[in-house]
Backbone as XML, in Angstrom:
<?xml version="1.0"?>
<chain id="A" units="angstrom">
  <residue number="1" name="MET">
    <atom name="N" x="4.488" y="0.536" z="25.610"/>
    <atom name="CA" x="5.136" y="0.796" z="24.456"/>
    <atom name="C" x="4.941" y="2.273" z="23.648"/>
  </residue>
  <residue number="2" name="GLU">
    <atom name="N" x="5.942" y="2.617" z="23.097"/>
    <atom name="CA" x="5.427" y="3.834" z="22.272"/>
    <atom name="C" x="4.685" y="3.872" z="21.350"/>
  </residue>
  <residue number="3" name="PRO">
    <atom name="N" x="4.079" y="5.068" z="21.184"/>
    <atom name="CA" x="3.008" y="5.045" z="19.861"/>
    <atom name="C" x="3.860" y="4.588" z="18.284"/>
  </residue>
  <residue number="4" name="TYR">
    <atom name="N" x="5.091" y="4.791" z="18.259"/>
    <atom name="CA" x="5.684" y="4.701" z="17.237"/>
    <atom name="C" x="6.097" y="2.959" z="16.972"/>
  </residue>
  <residue number="5" name="GLN">
    <atom name="N" x="5.867" y="2.100" z="18.338"/>
    <atom name="CA" x="6.484" y="0.792" z="18.051"/>
    <atom name="C" x="4.735" y="0.054" z="17.952"/>
  </residue>
  <residue number="6" name="ILE">
    <atom name="N" x="3.801" y="0.630" z="18.260"/>
    <atom name="CA" x="2.660" y="0.351" z="17.548"/>
    <atom name="C" x="2.570" y="0.495" z="16.472"/>
  </residue>
  <residue number="7" name="SER">
    <atom name="N" x="2.790" y="1.360" z="15.883"/>
    <atom name="CA" x="2.824" y="1.789" z="14.235"/>
    <atom name="C" x="3.549" y="0.451" z="13.583"/>
  </residue>
  <residue number="8" name="LEU">
    <atom name="N" x="4.750" y="0.157" z="14.262"/>
    <atom name="CA" x="5.392" y="-0.837" z="13.082"/>
    <atom name="C" x="4.845" y="-1.689" z="13.488"/>
  </residue>
  <residue number="9" name="VAL">
    <atom name="N" x="4.424" y="-2.129" z="14.461"/>
    <atom name="CA" x="3.650" y="-3.439" z="15.071"/>
    <atom name="C" x="2.134" y="-3.952" z="13.839"/>
  </residue>
  <residue number="10" name="ILE">
    <atom name="N" x="1.113" y="-2.785" z="13.360"/>
    <atom name="CA" x="0.167" y="-2.947" z="12.942"/>
    <atom name="C" x="1.089" y="-2.571" z="11.412"/>
  </residue>
  <residue number="11" name="ALA">
    <atom name="N" x="2.496" y="-2.238" z="11.142"/>
    <atom name="CA" x="2.900" y="-2.145" z="9.703"/>
    <atom name="C" x="2.683" y="-3.773" z="9.284"/>
  </residue>
  <residue number="12" name="PHE">
    <atom name="N" x="3.684" y="-4.064" z="10.359"/>
    <atom name="CA" x="4.310" y="-5.905" z="10.210"/>
    <atom name="C" x="2.838" y="-6.709" z="9.683"/>
  </residue>
  <residue number="13" name="GLY">
    <atom name="N" x="2.065" y="-6.488" z="10.863"/>
    <atom name="CA" x="0.815" y="-7.106" z="10.327"/>
    <atom name="C" x="0.324" y="-7.205" z="9.285"/>
  </residue>
  <residue number="14" name="LEU">
    <atom name="N" x="0.359" y="-5.605" z="8.803"/>
    <atom name="CA" x="-0.514" y="-5.537" z="7.841"/>
    <atom name="C" x="0.556" y="-6.092" z="6.440"/>
  </residue>
  <residue number="15" name="GLY">
    <atom name="N" x="1.766" y="-6.487" z="6.699"/>
    <atom name="CA" x="2.506" y="-6.787" z="5.891"/>
    <atom name="C" x="2.634" y="-8.778" z="5.209"/>
  </residue>
  <residue number="16" name="ILE">
    <atom name="N" x="1.820" y="-8.932" z="6.505"/>
    <atom name="CA" x="1.699" y="-10.448" z="6.601"/>
    <atom name="C" x="0.356" y="-10.366" z="6.279"/>
  </residue>
  <residue number="17" name="VAL">
    <atom name="N" x="-0.563" y="-9.606" z="5.731"/>
    <atom name="CA" x="-1.836" y="-9.652" z="5.620"/>
    <atom name="C" x="-1.712" y="-9.755" z="4.411"/>
  </residue>
  <residue number="18" name="GLU">
    <atom name="N" x="-0.514" y="-8.811" z="3.518"/>
    <atom name="CA" x="-0.839" y="-8.951" z="2.194"/>
    <atom name="C" x="0.233" y="-10.099" z="1.584"/>
  </residue>
  <residue number="19" name="VAL">
    <atom name="N" x="0.853" y="-10.603" z="2.342"/>
    <atom name="CA" x="1.877" y="-11.906" z="1.706"/>
    <atom name="C" x="0.665" y="-13.001" z="1.501"/>
  </residue>
  <residue number="20" name="MET">
    <atom name="N" x="-0.192" y="-13.026" z="2.266"/>
    <atom name="CA" x="-1.382" y="-13.918" z="2.074"/>
    <atom name="C" x="-1.749" y="-13.499" z="1.162"/>
  </residue>
  <residue number="21" name="THR">
    <atom name="N" x="-2.906" y="-11.983" z="0.606"/>
    <atom name="CA" x="-3.926" y="-12.097" z="-0.178"/>
    <atom name="C" x="-3.423" y="-11.383" z="-1.712"/>
  </residue>
  <residue number="22" name="LEU">
    <atom name="N" x="-1.587" y="-11.081" z="-1.335"/>
    <atom name="CA" x="-1.346" y="-10.317" z="-2.708"/>
    <atom name="C" x="-2.293" y="-9.472" z="-3.155"/>
  </residue>
  <residue number="23" name="THR">
    <atom name="N" x="-2.581" y="-8.661" z="-2.841"/>
    <atom name="CA" x="-3.613" y="-7.385" z="-3.423"/>
    <atom name="C" x="-3.022" y="-6.260" z="-3.725"/>
  </residue>
  <residue number="24" name="PHE">
    <atom name="N" x="-1.835" y="-5.915" z="-3.011"/>
    <atom name="CA" x="-0.555" y="-4.951" z="-2.930"/>
    <atom name="C" x="-1.837" y="-3.751" z="-2.250"/>
  </residue>
  <residue number="25" name="ILE">
    <atom name="N" x="-2.935" y="-3.734" z="-2.091"/>
    <atom name="CA" x="-3.270" y="-2.963" z="-1.363"/>
    <atom name="C" x="-3.112" y="-2.806" z="0.394"/>
  </residue>
  <residue number="26" name="PHE">
    <atom name="N" x="-2.621" y="-3.897" z="1.156"/>
    <atom name="CA" x="-2.503" y="-4.419" z="2.605"/>
    <atom name="C" x="-0.605" y="-3.800" z="2.395"/>
  </residue>
  <residue number="27" name="LEU">
    <atom name="N" x="-0.195" y="-3.936" z="1.082"/>
    <atom name="CA" x="1.181" y="-3.214" z="1.440"/>
    <atom name="C" x="1.446" y="-1.599" z="1.257"/>
  </residue>
  <residue number="28" name="SER">
    <atom name="N" x="0.162" y="-1.133" z="0.519"/>
    <atom name="CA" x="0.328" y="0.277" z="1.047"/>
    <atom name="C" x="-0.047" y="0.694" z="2.491"/>
  </residue>
  <residue number="29" name="PHE">
    <atom name="N" x="-0.655" y="-0.104" z="2.904"/>
    <atom name="CA" x="-1.089" y="0.177" z="4.157"/>
    <atom name="C" x="0.125" y="0.262" z="5.184"/>
  </residue>
  <residue number="30" name="ALA">
    <atom name="N" x="0.999" y="-1.166" z="5.047"/>
    <atom name="CA" x="1.811" y="-1.284" z="5.706"/>
    <atom name="C" x="2.937" y="-0.040" z="5.362"/>
  </residue>
  <residue number="31" name="LEU">
    <atom name="N" x="3.106" y="0.563" z="4.479"/>
    <atom name="CA" x="4.041" y="1.332" z="4.666"/>
    <atom name="C" x="3.354" y="2.658" z="4.609"/>
  </residue>
  <residue number="32" name="SER">
    <atom name="N" x="2.441" y="2.568" z="4.648"/>
    <atom name="CA" x="1.622" y="4.058" z="5.560"/>
    <atom name="C" x="1.751" y="4.120" z="6.690"/>
  </residue>
  <residue number="33" name="PHE">
    <atom name="N" x="2.039" y="2.997" z="7.474"/>
    <atom name="CA" x="1.814" y="3.023" z="8.864"/>
    <atom name="C" x="3.373" y="3.212" z="9.358"/>
  </residue>
  <residue number="34" name="VAL">
    <atom name="N" x="4.731" y="2.284" z="8.258"/>
    <atom name="CA" x="5.987" y="2.517" z="8.447"/>
    <atom name="C" x="6.008" y="4.405" z="8.696"/>
  </residue>
  <residue number="35" name="ALA">
    <atom name="N" x="5.485" y="5.067" z="7.452"/>
    <atom name="CA" x="5.794" y="6.204" z="7.805"/>
    <atom name="C" x="5.291" y="7.474" z="8.681"/>
  </residue>
  <residue number="36" name="ILE">
    <atom name="N" x="4.007" y="6.561" z="9.389"/>
    <atom name="CA" x="3.483" y="7.143" z="10.518"/>
    <atom name="C" x="4.869" y="7.079" z="11.387"/>
  </residue>
  <residue number="37" name="ALA">
    <atom name="N" x="5.022" y="5.725" z="11.908"/>
    <atom name="CA" x="5.664" y="5.517" z="12.846"/>
    <atom name="C" x="7.321" y="6.419" z="12.599"/>
  </residue>
  <residue number="38" name="LEU">
    <atom name="N" x="7.407" y="6.458" z="11.207"/>
    <atom name="CA" x="8.752" y="7.561" z="11.482"/>
    <atom name="C" x="8.387" y="8.867" z="11.801"/>
  </residue>
  <residue number="39" name="PHE">
    <atom name="N" x="7.524" y="9.510" z="11.776"/>
    <atom name="CA" x="6.882" y="10.753" z="12.029"/>
    <atom name="C" x="6.710" y="10.523" z="13.775"/>
  </residue>
  <residue number="40" name="GLN">
    <atom name="N" x="6.298" y="10.004" z="13.850"/>
    <atom name="CA" x="5.858" y="9.611" z="15.521"/>
    <atom name="C" x="7.320" y="9.500" z="16.466"/>
  </residue>
  <residue number="41" name="TYR">
    <atom name="N" x="8.432" y="9.115" z="15.855"/>
    <atom name="CA" x="9.297" y="8.771" z="16.425"/>
    <atom name="C" x="9.966" y="10.197" z="16.404"/>
  </residue>
  <residue number="42" name="LEU">
    <atom name="N" x="9.709" y="10.599" z="15.337"/>
    <atom name="CA" x="10.835" y="12.102" z="15.107"/>
    <atom name="C" x="10.260" y="13.037" z="15.603"/>
  </residue>
  <residue number="43" name="THR">
    <atom name="N" x="8.763" y="12.805" z="16.039"/>
    <atom name="CA" x="8.331" y="13.860" z="16.680"/>
    <atom name="C" x="8.481" y="13.945" z="18.416"/>
  </residue>
  <residue number="44" name="GLY">
    <atom name="N" x="8.341" y="12.347" z="18.304"/>
    <atom name="CA" x="7.932" y="11.930" z="19.974"/>
    <atom name="C" x="6.957" y="12.127" z="20.644"/>
  </residue>
  <residue number="45" name="GLU">
    <atom name="N" x="5.525" y="12.438" z="19.789"/>
    <atom name="CA" x="4.728" y="12.095" z="20.217"/>
    <atom name="C" x="3.472" y="11.781" z="19.499"/>
  </residue>
  <residue number="46" name="PHE">
    <atom name="N" x="2.344" y="11.731" z="19.756"/>
    <atom name="CA" x="1.338" y="11.120" z="19.387"/>
    <atom name="C" x="-0.028" y="11.936" z="18.655"/>
  </residue>
  <residue number="47" name="SER">
    <atom name="N" x="-0.278" y="12.154" z="17.369"/>
    <atom name="CA" x="-1.306" y="13.357" z="16.866"/>
    <atom name="C" x="-2.245" y="12.626" z="15.897"/>
  </residue>
  <residue number="48" name="ILE">
    <atom name="N" x="-3.381" y="12.440" z="16.827"/>
    <atom name="CA" x="-4.225" y="11.479" z="16.007"/>
    <atom name="C" x="-4.841" y="12.251" z="14.913"/>
  </residue>
  <residue number="49" name="ASN">
    <atom name="N" x="-4.748" y="13.514" z="14.598"/>
    <atom name="CA" x="-4.886" y="13.893" z="12.933"/>
    <atom name="C" x="-3.709" y="14.008" z="12.239"/>
  </residue>
  <residue number="50" name="ARG">
    <atom name="N" x="-2.982" y="14.351" z="12.751"/>
    <atom name="CA" x="-1.434" y="14.514" z="11.786"/>
    <atom name="C" x="-1.287" y="13.192" z="11.384"/>
  </residue>
  <residue number="51" name="ASP">
    <atom name="N" x="-1.706" y="11.812" z="12.384"/>
    <atom name="CA" x="-1.131" y="10.553" z="11.514"/>
    <atom name="C" x="-2.765" y="10.316" z="10.878"/>
  </residue>
  <residue number="52" name="ILE">
    <atom name="N" x="-3.456" y="10.647" z="10.992"/>
    <atom name="CA" x="-4.941" y="10.099" z="9.760"/>
    <atom name="C" x="-4.410" y="10.576" z="8.486"/>
  </residue>
  <residue number="53" name="GLY">
    <atom name="N" x="-3.818" y="11.964" z="8.447"/>
    <atom name="CA" x="-3.387" y="13.049" z="7.604"/>
    <atom name="C" x="-2.353" y="12.038" z="6.706"/>
  </residue>
  <residue number="54" name="ILE">
    <atom name="N" x="-1.738" y="11.951" z="7.429"/>
    <atom name="CA" x="-0.258" y="11.023" z="7.047"/>
    <atom name="C" x="-0.676" y="9.541" z="6.160"/>
  </residue>
  <residue number="55" name="PHE">
    <atom name="N" x="-1.663" y="9.251" z="6.913"/>
    <atom name="CA" x="-1.951" y="7.755" z="6.425"/>
    <atom name="C" x="-2.767" y="7.810" z="5.285"/>
  </residue>
  <residue number="56" name="ALA">
    <atom name="N" x="-4.022" y="8.843" z="5.235"/>
    <atom name="CA" x="-4.180" y="8.655" z="3.950"/>
    <atom name="C" x="-3.587" y="9.583" z="2.698"/>
  </residue>
  <residue number="57" name="ALA">
    <atom name="N" x="-2.781" y="10.539" z="3.217"/>
    <atom name="CA" x="-1.577" y="10.891" z="1.825"/>
    <atom name="C" x="-0.695" y="9.800" z="1.245"/>
  </residue>
  <residue number="58" name="PHE">
    <atom name="N" x="-0.008" y="8.935" z="2.460"/>
    <atom name="CA" x="1.131" y="7.813" z="2.048"/>
    <atom name="C" x="-0.156" y="6.602" z="1.220"/>
  </residue>
  <residue number="59" name="SER">
    <atom name="N" x="-1.163" y="6.263" z="1.562"/>
    <atom name="CA" x="-1.543" y="5.284" z="1.362"/>
    <atom name="C" x="-2.297" y="5.646" z="-0.290"/>
  </residue>
  <residue number="60" name="ILE">
    <atom name="N" x="-2.507" y="6.667" z="-0.486"/>
    <atom name="CA" x="-3.178" y="6.892" z="-1.825"/>
    <atom name="C" x="-1.888" y="7.134" z="-3.005"/>
  </residue>
  <residue number="61" name="PHE">
    <atom name="N" x="-0.417" y="7.538" z="-2.065"/>
    <atom name="CA" x="0.793" y="7.668" z="-3.201"/>
    <atom name="C" x="0.872" y="6.063" z="-3.350"/>
  </residue>
  <residue number="62" name="PHE">
    <atom name="N" x="1.134" y="5.419" z="-1.977"/>
    <atom name="CA" x="1.848" y="4.021" z="-2.749"/>
    <atom name="C" x="0.649" y="3.372" z="-3.429"/>
  </residue>
  <residue number="63" name="THR">
    <atom name="N" x="-0.682" y="3.486" z="-3.100"/>
    <atom name="CA" x="-1.690" y="2.627" z="-4.062"/>
    <atom name="C" x="-1.351" y="2.888" z="-5.276"/>
  </residue>
  <residue number="64" name="VAL">
    <atom name="N" x="-1.363" y="4.124" z="-5.679"/>
    <atom name="CA" x="-1.275" y="4.838" z="-7.054"/>
    <atom name="C" x="0.239" y="4.431" z="-7.486"/>
  </residue>
  <residue number="65" name="PHE">
    <atom name="N" x="1.160" y="4.273" z="-6.872"/>
    <atom name="CA" x="2.706" y="3.474" z="-7.300"/>
    <atom name="C" x="2.500" y="2.230" z="-7.747"/>
  </residue>
  <residue number="66" name="PHE">
    <atom name="N" x="1.921" y="1.419" z="-6.850"/>
    <atom name="CA" x="2.168" y="0.256" z="-6.789"/>
    <atom name="C" x="0.988" y="-0.196" z="-8.237"/>
  </residue>
  <residue number="67" name="ARG">
    <atom name="N" x="-0.017" y="0.620" z="-8.465"/>
    <atom name="CA" x="-0.933" y="0.346" z="-9.674"/>
    <atom name="C" x="0.203" y="0.146" z="-10.822"/>
  </residue>
  <residue number="68" name="GLY">
    <atom name="N" x="0.683" y="1.449" z="-10.815"/>
    <atom name="CA" x="1.409" y="1.926" z="-11.958"/>
    <atom name="C" x="2.679" y="0.829" z="-12.080"/>
  </residue>
  <residue number="69" name="LEU">
    <atom name="N" x="3.371" y="0.892" z="-11.142"/>
    <atom name="CA" x="4.408" y="-0.426" z="-11.498"/>
    <atom name="C" x="4.349" y="-1.760" z="-11.311"/>
  </residue>
  <residue number="70" name="PHE">
    <atom name="N" x="3.306" y="-2.972" z="-11.051"/>
    <atom name="CA" x="3.106" y="-3.436" z="-11.327"/>
    <atom name="C" x="2.237" y="-3.588" z="-12.378"/>
  </residue>
  <residue number="71" name="ARG">
    <atom name="N" x="1.498" y="-3.209" z="-12.790"/>
    <atom name="CA" x="1.042" y="-3.377" z="-14.360"/>
    <atom name="C" x="1.567" y="-3.358" z="-15.545"/>
  </residue>
  <residue number="72" name="GLY">
    <atom name="N" x="1.378" y="-4.489" z="-15.721"/>
    <atom name="CA" x="2.051" y="-4.903" z="-17.117"/>
    <atom name="C" x="1.420" y="-4.385" z="-18.653"/>
  </residue>
  <residue number="73" name="LYS">
    <atom name="N" x="2.498" y="-4.805" z="-19.462"/>
    <atom name="CA" x="1.628" y="-4.480" z="-21.023"/>
    <atom name="C" x="0.627" y="-5.675" z="-21.273"/>
  </residue>
  <residue number="74" name="LYS">
    <atom name="N" x="0.693" y="-6.757" z="-21.360"/>
    <atom name="CA" x="0.427" y="-7.995" z="-20.896"/>
    <atom name="C" x="-1.081" y="-7.405" z="-20.240"/>
  </residue>
  <residue number="75" name="ASP">
    <atom name="N" x="-0.991" y="-6.994" z="-18.997"/>
    <atom name="CA" x="-2.563" y="-7.009" z="-18.498"/>
    <atom name="C" x="-3.033" y="-5.866" z="-19.789"/>
  </residue>
  <residue number="76" name="GLN">
    <atom name="N" x="-3.075" y="-4.869" z="-20.516"/>
    <atom name="CA" x="-3.725" y="-4.362" z="-21.574"/>
    <atom name="C" x="-3.720" y="-4.879" z="-22.809"/>
  </residue>
  <residue number="77" name="LYS">
    <atom name="N" x="-3.816" y="-6.324" z="-22.857"/>
    <atom name="CA" x="-3.878" y="-6.771" z="-24.614"/>
    <atom name="C" x="-5.486" y="-6.578" z="-24.740"/>
  </residue>
  <residue number="78" name="GLY">
    <atom name="N" x="-5.591" y="-6.272" z="-25.631"/>
    <atom name="CA" x="-6.973" y="-6.211" z="-26.486"/>
    <atom name="C" x="-7.059" y="-6.685" z="-26.953"/>
  </residue>
  <residue number="79" name="ILE">
    <atom name="N" x="-8.713" y="-7.093" z="-27.437"/>
    <atom name="CA" x="-9.155" y="-8.315" z="-28.201"/>
    <atom name="C" x="-9.417" y="-7.703" z="-29.626"/>
  </residue>
  <residue number="80" name="ARG">
    <atom name="N" x="-8.949" y="-8.165" z="-30.783"/>
    <atom name="CA" x="-8.420" y="-8.028" z="-32.403"/>
    <atom name="C" x="-10.187" y="-8.815" z="-32.291"/>
  </residue>
  <residue number="81" name="THR">
    <atom name="N" x="-10.703" y="-8.036" z="-33.753"/>
    <atom name="CA" x="-11.614" y="-8.459" z="-33.810"/>
    <atom name="C" x="-11.198" y="-9.087" z="-35.267"/>
  </residue>
  <residue number="82" name="ASP">
    <atom name="N" x="-10.280" y="-9.287" z="-35.859"/>
    <atom name="CA" x="-9.298" y="-10.056" z="-37.153"/>
    <atom name="C" x="-9.651" y="-11.324" z="-36.887"/>
  </residue>
  <residue number="83" name="ASP">
    <atom name="N" x="-9.099" y="-11.730" z="-35.239"/>
    <atom name="CA" x="-8.830" y="-12.849" z="-35.057"/>
    <atom name="C" x="-9.897" y="-13.847" z="-34.583"/>
  </residue>
  <residue number="84" name="ASP">
    <atom name="N" x="-9.525" y="-15.151" z="-34.457"/>
    <atom name="CA" x="-10.584" y="-15.981" z="-33.662"/>
    <atom name="C" x="-10.930" y="-15.420" z="-32.128"/>
  </residue>
  <residue number="85" name="VAL">
    <atom name="N" x="-12.324" y="-15.633" z="-32.210"/>
    <atom name="CA" x="-12.883" y="-15.212" z="-31.319"/>
    <atom name="C" x="-12.562" y="-15.954" z="-29.224"/>
  </residue>
  <residue number="86" name="ASN">
    <atom name="N" x="-11.466" y="-17.467" z="-29.983"/>
    <atom name="CA" x="-11.471" y="-18.305" z="-28.916"/>
    <atom name="C" x="-9.659" y="-17.978" z="-28.615"/>
  </residue>
  <residue number="87" name="LEU">
    <atom name="N" x="-9.334" y="-16.309" z="-29.064"/>
    <atom name="CA" x="-7.922" y="-16.727" z="-28.696"/>
    <atom name="C" x="-7.771" y="-16.174" z="-27.323"/>
  </residue>
  <residue number="88" name="TYR">
    <atom name="N" x="-6.700" y="-16.884" z="-26.591"/>
    <atom name="CA" x="-6.848" y="-16.662" z="-24.708"/>
    <atom name="C" x="-5.312" y="-15.803" z="-25.452"/>
  </residue>
</chain>
């Protein structure tokens, strides 16, 4: 198998793990492996240092992006002191 095919299989596996856990962490890892597969396909070679750098950069980007995208206004509701303590 080519290196980009292995990266795509890992990305698919991480996508399945994301569906089971629903944490959006594995989704960013899966998309990072898709980016690695794209770079491996375009260059036609396997470079561990480049792939680790791409994985780190894209993982951070996608994690920050998805955390901001899926954070809703209801997640930031504060507790008001003038209301009942048992308000949910």
